[in-house]
N, C-alpha and C positions, 0 to 999 in steps of 0.2 A: 604150624608144626609139620615136619616132613617125616613120614614113616614109610620106608622103602619107596614104592612108586605112587604113594597116595598122599594127597595134601589134605590136612585136617585143619579146619577153621574153628577154633573155640569161640563161638559167637554167642557169648552170654548176652550180648546187647540186643539180640533178636527177641529176648524175653522182656525187655523193658528199656527204660531210658535213665540216664544220669541227670539229676536235676540240681540246680544251685539256686537257693532262695536267699536273697540278701535285702537288707533294709538299711535306711539311714534316717535319722531324725535329729532335730536340734536338741542338744542336751538340756538347754534352759537352766543352766547352773553356772555359778561363778565361784571362785575361791576368795574369801574375805581374809586378807592378810592383816597382821597386827599393825603394819604401818598405815593401812587404810584408816585405822581408828586413832592414829597418832600414839600408839602404844609401843612400848619396848619390853623385851624380856617377859613375854606373857607366859605364866606358869601353865604348861600344857596339862598338868594333872588337875587344874582347877577350871581353866578356860579353854574350850575347843572352838576355834574359829571355823576353819574348814569350808566345805561347800555350802553355798546358799542358793536357794531356788529363786529363779528370775520370773517364773510363771507358776501359778497354782497347779498342782498335779492334775486336778480334774479337767483342766483345760486341754490336756493332751491325752485324756483317757480314751477317747474314741480312736485316736491314732494308735495308741498302745494296745488297745483291745484287738484291732484288726491285725497288728503284727503278731500278737500272741496267738490269736485264733489260727492264722495261716501257719505259723511255725509248728503248733501242736498238731494240726491236721496232717501236715506233710510228714511229721515225725511218726505219727501213728499209721501212716499208709506207705511207709518206705523202709528201707534198710540203710544203715550207715555204709557208705562206700569207702573202700580203703585208700582213696586218693583225694587229698585235700579235704574240704569241708562239704563235699557233695553227698547226695543220697541217691539210692537206686530205687526207682519206682517201677514195679511190674506193670506191663501194659494193661493188665486187667483192672488195675487200680487207677490208671492214668486219667481216664475221663472224669471221674469223681474228684480227683485231686485238682485237675486243671479248673474245673467248674468252681470248686471251693476257693481256690487261690484267686481266681478272677473276682469273685464276690468280695473277698478280703481286700484285694487291691482297690476295688471301687470304694469300699468302706474307708480304707486308708486315705485315699485322695479326697473323699468327701470330708473326712475329718480334718485334713490339712487345709482345704478351702475354707471350712468353717473357722478354723483357727486363724487363718490369714485375715478373715473378715473381722475378728475380734481383737486381733493383735494390738492395734493402737490403743484401744480402750483398756485392755488388760495391762499393757505396759504402764499407762498413766496411773492406774489403780495401784500397781505394785510399787511404783515410785513414791506414791503417797504413803503407803504402808511403811516403806523403808525410811521415809522422812520422819515418821513418828518414832520408829525404832532407833534411828541415829540420834534423834533429839534426846531420847531417854538415856542413851548410853553416854552422850557428851555431857549431859547435866550431872552425871555421877562423878565426873572428873573435877578435881579441886581447882580453884583459880580461874574458872571459865566465866567470862562476862557474857551477857546476852549477845553482844555483837560478835564476839569470838565464836560462840556456839553457832551463830547463824552462818558465819564465814566457813567454819570447819565442816558444818553440815552440808553446805552447798558444794564444797569440794568433793565430799563423799558421794553426794547425789550425782555430780557430774561424772565421776568415775563409774558409778553404777550405770548411768545412762549409756555410757560407751559399750557396756556389755550387751546391750540390746542391738542386734544387727538391724539395718534398714530392711524393709520388706523385700526389696530386690535381692538382697543377699540371703535373707531367711529362706526364700523359696529353694535355694540351691542346697539347703541342708536336709531336705527330705527326699527320700527315694525308695522305691519298691520295685524289685526286679526278680522275675522268676524265669530262669533260663533252662531249657532242656537240651541235652546233648545226645546225639546218636553217635556212638564211637565204635569204630572197628579197628581190630589189630592191623597194623601196617602190613602191606604185601611186600615181600622181599623176592624179587624176580632174579632168576639166574642170568648171568651175562655170558654168552657163548664165545665172545671174541677172545682170541688167545692173548691179546694185549691187556685184557682186563682181568686175567686170572687172579692176580694178587688182590685186586679190589673185591673179587668174588669171595676170596678166602676171608678177608677182613670183614666183609659184610655179613658173611655167615656166622662168624664169631660173635659179632655184635647182636645178630638176630638170636642166636642161641642163648646168649647172656640175658637179653631183653625178655625173651619168652619164658625163661626160667623164673625171672623176677615176677613177671605178670602172673604166671601160673601159681606161684607161691602166694601172691596177694589175693588172687581170685579164690584160692582154696581157703584162705583166712576169711574172706568175705562170705563165702558160702557157709562156712562153719558158723559165722555170726548170724546168718539168715536162719539156719536150722535151730540155733539156740533161741532166737526170738520166737520162732514158730512153736517150739517146745514150751516156752514160758506162757504163750497165749493159751495153748491147750490145757496145760496143768492148772492155770488160774481158773479157767472155765469149769474144769472137772471138779476142782475143790469147791467152787461156789455151789454147783449143783448137788454135790455130795453133802455139803453143809445143810442145804435146804431140805434134802431128803431126811437127814438125821433129825432136824428140828421140825419135820413134818409141815414145812411152810412152802413146799414146792407148789407152783401154780401154773396156769396157762401162760402167764407173763414170763415165767421161767422158761417154758418151752419156746415161746416166741423169741426170747433172748438168745437161746441156743441156736435157733435157726439163723438169726442175724449174725451170730458168731461164726457159724458154719460157712455162710456166704463170704464173710470177711476173710476167713482162713483160706478158703479156696482161691480167692483172688490174689492172695499173697504167696501161695504155695507154688511158685513157678518152678521149684526144683523137684517137684513130684515126690513128696515123701509118702511113705506107706500109711501115715496117720490119716491122710485124707480119706482113704477108703473106709476106715473104721468110723470116722466122723459122719461120712455120708450114709453109712448103714444105720447108724443111730438116728440120724435125721429122718430117714425114711420111716423108722418105727414111730418117732414122735409126731410125724405128719398125720398119723392115724389116731393119735391119742385123743381121748375125750376127757372132759373135766372130771367126770366120775372116776376115771382110771387113776387119777392122781391120789385119790383117797384109798385106793386098794393097796394093801400091804404087800401082796405078792408082786404087783406091778412095780412098786417102789424098790423092792428087793432085786428084781430083774434089772431095773434101770441102774441100780447101784453096782451090780455085777458088770454091766456093760461099761459103766464109767471106770471101774477098776481095770478093765481090760484095756481101755484107751490109755489110762494113766500108765500102766505097765509098758505098753507098746511105746509110748512117748518117752518114758524114762530110759528105755533100753534101745532106742533107735541107734542104728549103726551109721555114723556119719560117712564112713568110707563107702558104704553101699549107696547112700543117697548121692554122694558125689559121683559114684560110678554110673548111677541111673541118669544123672544129669548129663554126664559126658557122653553117654550113649546117644544123646540127642544131637551131638555134634555132627555137622554136615561133613560127609566124606565124599570127596570127588576124585575121580581118576585124573592124574596129570597127563595131559596130551603129550 
């Protein structure tokens, strides 16, 4: 952005990275159609054919668990980014996220290798199970001789076998990718040549339009960040207040608050005023003894502090937060 003779770079990306976490895995399902069973006009209100599993669910459990664990951890340590399906991870959280995702990726590929090793045996067992199921279904049809049942069943089994990809193809159906991006807004440099004045004008128009769009998106993003931070604080405050009310607050509760405070600070890259209040309460709780938690006066004071944090959080002025963040913007004199 240009402001008189100063160039302003809105470098949100100096506070974190944009990340994209994607997975792929074999669906291990097929659709059983009515013609597969030699049936016509199947009444859908009575019989639902639909998808059928090719592999027992538990055989892919390790892979699915690694996917779920990585997805949840990244979600809890990031903010939804307003472009595509990416997320924004503050630098303070990045080491833990990378470490966790690497572990999940290893677990994922360990699970895949384990599945590869069992695939042939699992496939044969499933075909045996479907052999029994198809036999039972075909015997319920009228006018079916033993030879006809055997022939029809073999056709069904052959079709089913085609649904199982060879091992060489199966390996292509699994993937785990975690990509980090450091993105900076493009630099639009002035062109001093007289012959390029029209190009300069067009470029500046595009630049202005682009930057207005980016600013709008980033404002929406930062508003989402503040909303998430507010939710984190209010949830913690309500949990502590509930424990105070029920007289069940313990040293474990204090430890939980410290853990929350660390997590909040590492996500609060926009520098909200809530951070100071949380840090002040954390300092008080650092000195607390177990006997203090049984003291009614101490609990009342803690409840008051929590109410103050709650009020501050509920009334936080987003425009001021945005202003504080933008004051971090690097301003340079244009030569």
